[in-house]
Every structure is written in C-alpha cells, then in structure tokens.
C-alpha positions as CSV (number, residue, x, y, z in Angstrom):
1,M,-85.7,-63.0,-55.8
2,G,-89.2,-64.1,-56.6
3,S,-92.4,-62.5,-55.2
4,L,-92.0,-61.0,-51.8
5,L,-95.7,-60.9,-51.2
6,A,-96.6,-64.2,-52.8
7,R,-100.1,-65.6,-52.1
8,G,-100.2,-68.2,-49.4
9,T,-101.3,-71.3,-51.3
10,G,-99.1,-70.7,-54.3
11,L,-96.1,-69.9,-52.2
12,A,-96.5,-73.0,-50.1
13,A,-97.0,-75.1,-53.2
14,A,-93.8,-73.8,-54.7
15,A,-92.0,-74.9,-51.6
16,L,-93.4,-78.4,-51.8
17,G,-93.9,-79.2,-55.4
18,G,-95.6,-82.1,-57.1
19,V,-98.2,-84.4,-55.5
20,A,-97.6,-82.9,-52.1
21,A,-98.4,-79.4,-53.4
22,A,-101.6,-80.7,-54.9
23,Q,-102.6,-82.3,-51.6
24,L,-101.7,-79.1,-49.8
25,L,-103.8,-76.9,-52.0
26,R,-106.8,-79.2,-51.4
27,S,-106.4,-79.4,-47.6
28,R,-105.1,-76.2,-46.1
29,P,-105.5,-73.2,-48.3
30,A,-107.0,-70.8,-45.7
31,Q,-104.4,-71.5,-43.1
32,L,-101.5,-71.1,-45.5
33,A,-102.9,-67.9,-47.0
34,Q,-102.8,-66.5,-43.5
35,M,-99.1,-67.3,-43.3
36,S,-98.0,-65.1,-46.2
37,G,-98.4,-61.6,-47.5
38,S,-98.1,-58.2,-45.8
39,T,-100.1,-56.0,-43.6
40,I,-98.8,-52.9,-45.4
41,A,-99.0,-54.0,-49.1
42,A,-101.7,-55.7,-51.0
43,P,-101.0,-58.6,-53.4
44,T,-101.4,-56.1,-56.3
45,A,-98.2,-54.4,-55.1
46,A,-96.1,-57.6,-55.0
47,G,-94.2,-57.0,-58.2
48,W,-93.0,-53.5,-57.7
49,V,-92.4,-53.9,-54.0
50,T,-90.2,-56.9,-54.7
51,D,-88.3,-54.9,-57.4
52,F,-87.8,-52.1,-54.9
53,L,-86.3,-54.3,-52.3
54,N,-84.2,-56.1,-54.9
55,A,-82.8,-52.7,-56.0
56,A,-82.0,-51.7,-52.4
57,Y,-80.4,-54.9,-51.3
58,F,-80.8,-58.3,-53.0
59,A,-79.7,-57.3,-56.5
60,R,-76.5,-55.7,-55.2
61,G,-73.3,-57.6,-55.1
62,P,-72.3,-59.2,-51.8
63,G,-69.6,-56.6,-51.3
64,Q,-72.1,-53.8,-51.8
65,R,-74.8,-55.0,-49.5
66,D,-75.5,-53.4,-46.1
67,V,-78.4,-54.9,-44.2
68,D,-79.3,-51.4,-42.9
69,D,-80.0,-50.4,-46.5
70,L,-82.7,-53.2,-46.5
71,R,-84.1,-51.7,-43.3
72,L,-84.0,-48.3,-44.9
73,A,-86.0,-49.6,-47.9
74,F,-88.6,-51.2,-45.6
75,C,-88.8,-47.9,-43.7
76,V,-89.6,-46.1,-47.0
77,L,-92.4,-48.5,-47.7
78,T,-93.8,-48.5,-44.1
79,S,-93.5,-44.7,-43.8
80,R,-95.5,-44.3,-47.1
81,W,-98.1,-46.7,-45.7
82,E,-98.4,-44.7,-42.5
83,R,-98.6,-41.4,-44.4
84,L,-101.5,-42.9,-46.3
85,G,-103.4,-43.5,-43.0
86,G,-102.7,-47.2,-43.0
87,R,-104.1,-47.9,-46.4
88,R,-102.2,-50.9,-47.9
89,L,-99.9,-50.1,-50.8
90,G,-101.3,-51.3,-54.1
91,A,-100.6,-51.4,-57.8
92,L,-101.3,-47.7,-58.4
93,D,-98.7,-46.6,-55.8
94,V,-95.9,-47.8,-58.2
95,A,-96.3,-44.4,-60.0
96,A,-95.2,-42.4,-57.0
97,F,-92.3,-44.8,-56.3
98,H,-91.2,-44.6,-59.9
99,R,-91.1,-40.8,-59.8
100,A,-89.0,-40.9,-56.7
101,F,-86.6,-43.7,-57.5
102,G,-87.0,-44.6,-61.2
103,R,-84.3,-42.5,-62.7
104,A,-81.7,-43.6,-60.2
105,R,-82.7,-47.2,-60.6
106,L,-82.3,-47.1,-64.4
107,A,-79.0,-45.3,-64.3
108,D,-75.8,-47.4,-64.7
109,S,-72.5,-46.6,-62.9
110,P,-69.8,-48.6,-61.1
111,A,-71.2,-47.5,-57.7
112,S,-74.8,-48.2,-58.7
113,P,-75.3,-50.7,-61.5
114,R,-78.5,-50.6,-63.5
115,G,-81.4,-52.0,-61.4
116,T,-79.9,-51.1,-58.0
117,L,-80.1,-48.2,-55.6
118,T,-77.4,-47.0,-53.3
119,R,-78.0,-45.8,-49.8
120,Q,-77.8,-42.2,-50.9
121,E,-80.2,-42.8,-53.7
122,L,-82.6,-44.4,-51.3
123,L,-82.4,-41.3,-49.0
124,I,-82.8,-38.9,-51.9
125,G,-85.8,-40.9,-53.3
126,G,-87.3,-41.1,-49.8
127,A,-87.2,-37.3,-49.6
128,R,-88.9,-37.0,-53.0
129,L,-91.6,-39.5,-52.0
130,L,-92.2,-38.5,-48.4
131,G,-90.7,-35.0,-47.8
132,E,-87.4,-33.3,-47.3
133,W,-87.5,-34.3,-43.7
134,F,-87.1,-38.0,-44.4
135,P,-83.3,-38.4,-44.4
136,G,-82.9,-36.5,-41.1
137,A,-85.8,-38.4,-39.6
138,Y,-84.4,-41.8,-40.5
139,A,-81.1,-40.9,-38.7
140,D,-82.9,-39.5,-35.7
141,P,-84.0,-42.0,-33.0
142,Q,-86.5,-39.4,-31.7
143,R,-88.3,-39.5,-35.1
144,R,-87.9,-43.2,-36.0
145,A,-89.9,-46.0,-34.4
146,Y,-91.9,-49.1,-35.3
147,G,-90.0,-49.2,-38.6
148,I,-91.4,-45.7,-39.6
149,A,-89.7,-42.3,-40.0
150,F,-91.8,-39.5,-38.7
151,A,-91.8,-35.8,-39.7
152,S,-91.6,-34.7,-36.1
153,P,-91.3,-36.0,-32.6
154,A,-95.0,-35.1,-32.1
155,H,-96.0,-37.1,-35.1
156,R,-94.1,-40.1,-33.7
157,K,-95.7,-39.7,-30.3
158,A,-99.2,-39.6,-31.9
159,Y,-98.7,-42.8,-33.9
160,A,-100.7,-45.8,-32.6
161,P,-99.0,-49.1,-33.5
162,E,-102.4,-50.8,-33.4
163,L,-102.9,-49.3,-36.9
164,R,-101.2,-52.3,-38.3
165,L,-103.8,-54.6,-36.8
166,R,-106.3,-53.5,-39.5
167,N,-104.9,-56.1,-41.8
168,A,-103.3,-58.5,-39.3
169,A,-104.6,-62.1,-38.8
170,I,-104.0,-62.8,-35.2
171,G,-105.5,-66.1,-34.0
172,P,-105.5,-67.6,-30.5
173,L,-102.2,-68.4,-28.7
174,T,-100.9,-71.9,-29.6
175,P,-98.2,-72.9,-27.0
176,P,-96.8,-76.4,-27.2
177,E,-99.4,-78.9,-26.0
178,V,-97.9,-82.4,-26.3
179,G,-95.8,-83.8,-23.5
180,P,-92.3,-82.4,-23.1
181,H,-90.7,-85.6,-24.2
182,E,-92.6,-85.4,-27.5
183,R,-91.6,-81.9,-28.4
184,T,-88.6,-80.7,-30.3
185,W,-86.1,-78.7,-28.2
186,H,-83.3,-76.7,-29.7
187,T,-80.7,-74.5,-28.2
188,Y,-79.1,-72.0,-30.7
189,P,-75.5,-70.7,-30.3
190,P,-75.0,-67.8,-27.9
191,V,-74.2,-64.5,-29.5
192,P,-71.6,-62.3,-27.7
193,A,-73.0,-58.9,-26.8
194,G,-71.3,-55.9,-25.4
195,D,-73.4,-55.2,-22.4
196,A,-76.1,-57.3,-20.7
197,D,-78.0,-54.3,-19.4
198,G,-77.8,-52.7,-22.8
199,V,-79.3,-55.8,-24.4
200,V,-82.2,-55.9,-21.9
201,A,-82.8,-52.2,-22.6
202,A,-82.9,-52.9,-26.3
203,L,-85.4,-55.7,-25.9
204,R,-87.6,-53.5,-23.7
205,A,-87.6,-50.7,-26.3
206,V,-90.0,-52.6,-28.5
207,E,-90.5,-49.7,-30.9
208,R,-86.9,-50.3,-32.0
209,W,-87.1,-54.0,-32.8
210,P,-87.5,-53.2,-36.6
211,D,-84.1,-51.5,-36.3
212,Y,-82.6,-55.0,-35.7
213,A,-84.2,-56.6,-38.7
214,S,-81.9,-58.9,-40.6
215,E,-81.7,-60.0,-44.2
216,I,-84.0,-62.9,-43.2
217,G,-86.6,-61.4,-40.9
218,R,-88.1,-58.7,-38.8
219,F,-90.3,-58.2,-35.7
220,T,-92.8,-55.3,-35.6
221,P,-94.7,-54.6,-32.4
222,L,-98.4,-54.2,-32.8
223,R,-99.5,-52.6,-29.4
224,D,-98.8,-49.4,-27.6
225,R,-97.1,-51.1,-24.6
226,G,-93.8,-52.3,-23.4
227,L,-92.2,-55.7,-23.8
228,D,-94.4,-57.6,-21.3
229,S,-97.5,-59.0,-23.1
230,Q,-96.4,-57.3,-26.4
231,T,-97.6,-58.9,-29.7
232,F,-95.2,-58.9,-32.6
233,E,-95.8,-59.5,-36.3
234,I,-92.9,-61.6,-37.7
235,E,-91.9,-61.6,-41.4
236,V,-89.4,-64.3,-42.1
237,C,-87.8,-65.2,-45.4
238,G,-87.1,-68.8,-46.1
239,R,-85.3,-69.7,-49.4
240,A,-86.9,-72.6,-51.3
241,A,-84.4,-72.0,-54.2
242,E,-81.6,-69.6,-55.0
243,R,-83.0,-66.0,-55.5
244,A,-86.6,-67.3,-54.7
245,P,-87.2,-66.6,-51.1
246,L,-90.6,-67.3,-49.4
247,Y,-91.8,-64.6,-47.1
248,L,-94.0,-65.9,-44.3
249,R,-95.9,-63.8,-41.8
250,A,-96.8,-65.0,-38.3
251,Y,-97.5,-63.6,-34.8
252,V,-96.1,-64.2,-31.3
253,T,-96.9,-62.7,-27.9
254,V,-94.6,-62.3,-24.9
255,T,-96.2,-64.6,-22.4
256,R,-93.5,-64.4,-19.7
257,L,-90.8,-61.9,-18.9
258,C,-88.2,-62.5,-16.2
259,T,-85.4,-60.1,-15.2
260,R,-82.9,-59.9,-12.4
261,E,-85.1,-57.4,-10.8
262,D,-86.8,-60.5,-9.4
263,R,-83.8,-62.8,-8.9
264,D,-85.8,-65.7,-7.4
265,D,-88.3,-65.8,-10.3
266,L,-85.5,-65.6,-12.9
267,D,-83.4,-68.3,-11.2
268,R,-86.4,-70.6,-11.0
269,Y,-87.1,-70.1,-14.7
270,V,-83.6,-70.9,-15.7
271,D,-83.3,-73.9,-13.5
272,E,-86.6,-75.3,-14.9
273,L,-85.4,-74.7,-18.5
274,N,-82.0,-76.2,-17.9
275,V,-83.6,-79.3,-16.3
276,A,-86.1,-79.6,-19.2
277,L,-83.3,-79.7,-21.8
278,R,-81.2,-82.1,-19.8
279,T,-84.2,-84.4,-19.5
280,H,-85.8,-84.2,-22.9
281,A,-83.0,-83.1,-25.2
282,P,-79.7,-84.3,-23.6
283,D,-77.8,-83.8,-26.8
284,E,-78.6,-80.1,-26.9
285,P,-76.3,-77.5,-25.2
286,Q,-77.5,-76.3,-21.8
287,P,-79.4,-73.0,-22.4
288,V,-77.6,-71.1,-19.5
289,P,-74.2,-72.7,-18.8
290,D,-73.0,-73.6,-15.4
291,G,-71.4,-70.6,-13.8
292,A,-73.3,-68.1,-15.8
293,V,-75.4,-65.4,-14.2
294,P,-78.9,-65.0,-15.8
295,V,-80.0,-61.5,-16.6
296,A,-83.3,-61.8,-18.4
297,A,-85.6,-64.3,-20.1
298,V,-88.4,-63.7,-22.6
299,D,-91.0,-66.2,-23.8
300,L,-92.4,-65.6,-27.3
301,T,-95.5,-67.9,-27.8
302,S,-96.9,-68.5,-31.2
303,H,-100.4,-67.7,-32.4
304,A,-102.5,-69.9,-34.7
305,G,-101.1,-69.9,-38.2
306,H,-97.5,-69.7,-37.1
307,F,-95.2,-71.4,-39.6
308,M,-93.7,-73.4,-36.7
309,G,-97.1,-74.6,-35.5
310,S,-97.5,-74.8,-31.7
311,A,-94.3,-73.3,-30.4
312,C,-92.5,-71.2,-27.9
313,N,-89.2,-69.4,-28.4
314,R,-87.2,-68.0,-25.5
315,L,-84.7,-65.2,-25.6
316,L,-82.1,-65.5,-22.8
317,V,-79.5,-62.9,-21.7
318,Y,-76.7,-64.0,-19.4
319,E,-73.2,-63.1,-18.3
320,L,-70.3,-65.6,-18.2
321,E,-66.8,-64.8,-17.2
322,G,-67.4,-61.0,-17.5
323,K,-69.0,-61.2,-20.9
324,A,-72.6,-60.9,-22.0
325,Y,-74.5,-63.3,-24.3
326,L,-77.8,-63.4,-26.0
327,R,-79.3,-66.8,-26.9
328,A,-82.5,-68.3,-28.3
329,V,-84.0,-71.6,-27.2
330,G,-86.9,-73.1,-29.2
331,T,-89.6,-75.6,-28.3
332,W,-92.3,-76.8,-30.7
333,D,-94.8,-79.6,-31.1
334,P,-94.5,-82.1,-33.9
335,M,-95.6,-80.2,-37.0
336,P,-98.6,-81.1,-39.2
337,W,-97.3,-82.6,-42.4
338,H,-97.9,-79.5,-44.5
339,L,-95.8,-77.3,-42.1
340,D,-93.2,-79.9,-41.7
341,R,-92.7,-80.0,-45.5
342,I,-92.4,-76.2,-45.7
343,Y,-90.0,-76.2,-42.7
344,T,-87.8,-78.9,-44.2
345,R,-87.7,-77.3,-47.7
346,A,-87.5,-73.6,-46.8
347,G,-87.8,-72.9,-43.1
348,R,-85.0,-74.7,-41.3
349,Y,-82.2,-72.6,-42.7
350,A,-84.1,-69.4,-42.1
351,Q,-85.0,-70.3,-38.5
352,H,-81.4,-71.3,-37.6
353,A,-79.8,-68.3,-39.4
354,F,-82.2,-65.8,-37.8
355,W,-81.4,-67.0,-34.3
356,G,-77.7,-66.8,-34.8
357,M,-76.3,-69.9,-36.5
358,E,-75.1,-68.2,-39.7
359,S,-73.9,-64.7,-40.8
360,P,-74.6,-61.6,-38.7
361,S,-76.5,-60.0,-41.6
362,E,-79.0,-62.9,-41.3
363,S,-79.5,-62.8,-37.6
364,M,-81.6,-60.5,-35.5
365,L,-79.6,-61.5,-32.4
366,H,-76.4,-60.4,-34.0
367,Q,-77.9,-57.1,-35.0
368,I,-79.0,-56.5,-31.4
369,A,-75.5,-57.5,-30.1
370,L,-73.8,-55.2,-32.6
371,D,-76.0,-52.3,-31.6
372,T,-75.1,-52.9,-27.9
373,G,-71.3,-53.1,-28.4
374,G,-70.9,-56.8,-29.4
375,V,-68.6,-58.0,-32.1
376,A,-69.8,-59.8,-35.3
C-alpha cells in the first residue's frame, strides 16, 4: 500500500517522477508538504499506521473487505489520539498497538490470514487498547461522533472538535477566480438515495460525516457548529500505482447552504447553476434535471493548499419522479502545473470515484445514500 502518511515533497515526487519531480522539489516544497500527512499522527508513525490499516482492510481479499472495517480502524486510531489529549501518535505508540493487536495480526487462519485483522479482532483489540467500553461505544450513535468512540455520552458532549486544529494547516479560502468560461465544470452522476429529507438530515449532522468515509476518502468537521460555515478536513487517497496510494490532506468550508425552507433562494441557486453549465460546459449533464424538485444545495469552497487548487464543489439533493438523488458538481480554475501533474497521475480517478462514478465502497455519496435507504 505504500506509506499512508508520506511526507509532502516525496509523495508528490513519486506521483510525478523524473525531471518533473526534480522541478517540483525545487519549486513548491512547502505548499506540497501542507497537502499531505495527518493531524492525528506524526510522520514517525507512518509505518505502523499504514500496517494497521492494511491489516484492517487493504491487505484483505476483495471478498473479505468491508469499508466499515476501515472506518473502524480509523476510529481506533482517532479515539487513541483523543484519549491522549490530542497528542499526535508517534513511533513509540506502536508498542501499545502491538500489545492490543499483534497476536491476532500474526495468527493465520482461513478467516484471518496472517497480516490481517477481522472486524471482531479489531473490536477486541480496541477494547484492550482503549477500554472494555469501546465495542459498545462504536456501535452506539450516542457515543460515536467525529470519527471517535467515547466512553460515555458525557465524554462525547464534552469533546471540542477544534482540538484537531492544533495540527491543521488552514489557509485562506480560494474559490475559483478566473472567468466562468475559463474554469473546468464537471457534473458527477446522480446517486439514488432512499429519502431526500433523510439525506439532508445526514448532511446537517456534521459529526457523522466520518461515518460515511469511503475507501478513498473522508471528511472530518473541525468546528463545534452545524453545517452552515463548517470547515472540514479532507483526507483523500489517490493511487499513483497499484498498492501505492497517495493520501493528500486539504480543507474546505461551507460557504453557502440552501434548503427548501427558503424555496426562492434554492430555486434561484439551481437556476443559476444550470445556466452556468449550459453556457460554459454544454457537454456536461445538467446538474438538476428538468422536472426535478431541488431539496438542498451545499457549496464546499477550497482553502489554500487544496489539491484541486482554487475550487468549489457543490452537493445537490433533489427529487425526480418520486425518487431522491444526491449529486456533486465541481468547478475549478486551471491548475498550476505541479497540481495538474498530480491530478492527472493520481487524483482524477480518486476525485471521480469519491463523488460517485465508481464502486459504492469508494464513494462517500454512495455511503450516505446507503445509510438513508438507497441502493448500491
């Protein structure tokens, strides 16, 4: 799988290779370093964290994988980080993880080949590492939030998501700046959802967004507030080569939220977006089809250092012929050469898959839809 927490310049250089990599290392090291890594684990933890996630998910056979096991593994890591008061996991923390998971990981059986961990082994190890309360807390929505399992509802209530800001690198907002005709516009396929109001409720419950993490990426809210004006940390995996994913970190903030509680505002938003696509990207599907009833729209605007450059992604919820749909629409400026190379080599597939163009296990939108009664 490669290094989950690869250092920024080396990670980007691996994606580019050759002369381009050398130019990149000379020209943009600080910016690219900001694009990689983790707010909960230091670079010294990269090796064992990668091994742990491999054991929980990536090293398992396709028929044995369940994306919720990957979410469970991330929850173990993030819960440990929270229990340490927000101190980033480091090299020395491997000892505690080895005591909790090492025996199961080294055992060999048909259900759990050597080097892997089953879901039950993850739960048992989590109990050894964090406390006997962990398996029950992970299964309890009242004790699981922000990708963390808490010992009690009171502990959950006391948690401040701003703790993650200690090691975040949030720059200024960077919405698209060039003229609309110079931007890239892309409409992703609609994802069928079970219930439009349920989807909107899921989006508003920002503390649950990590529960919809896919194989490719995850959103974690950073502020103690609802969806409006919320800032998210994104961790997205883009594969530069088989079993060598690149994990990039970026930040977005909700800069506009429209719902059918204000029908005029929402209809105006949708009309403007549909006109923009017809005018500037006529080959792209119309974001909200004719005859559909808009339900909600969310603008996610990038911050400096985002791997898409100056960008805005929109999440749309609408109903058509009695069915609900969730869809993403992206807009971004022409990328600087170093970002364009990374996007071409590693990011395009991840971007498309995450927003619904590939398998449900790779798409956050599919995970939301499944949770609200949709069909994969």
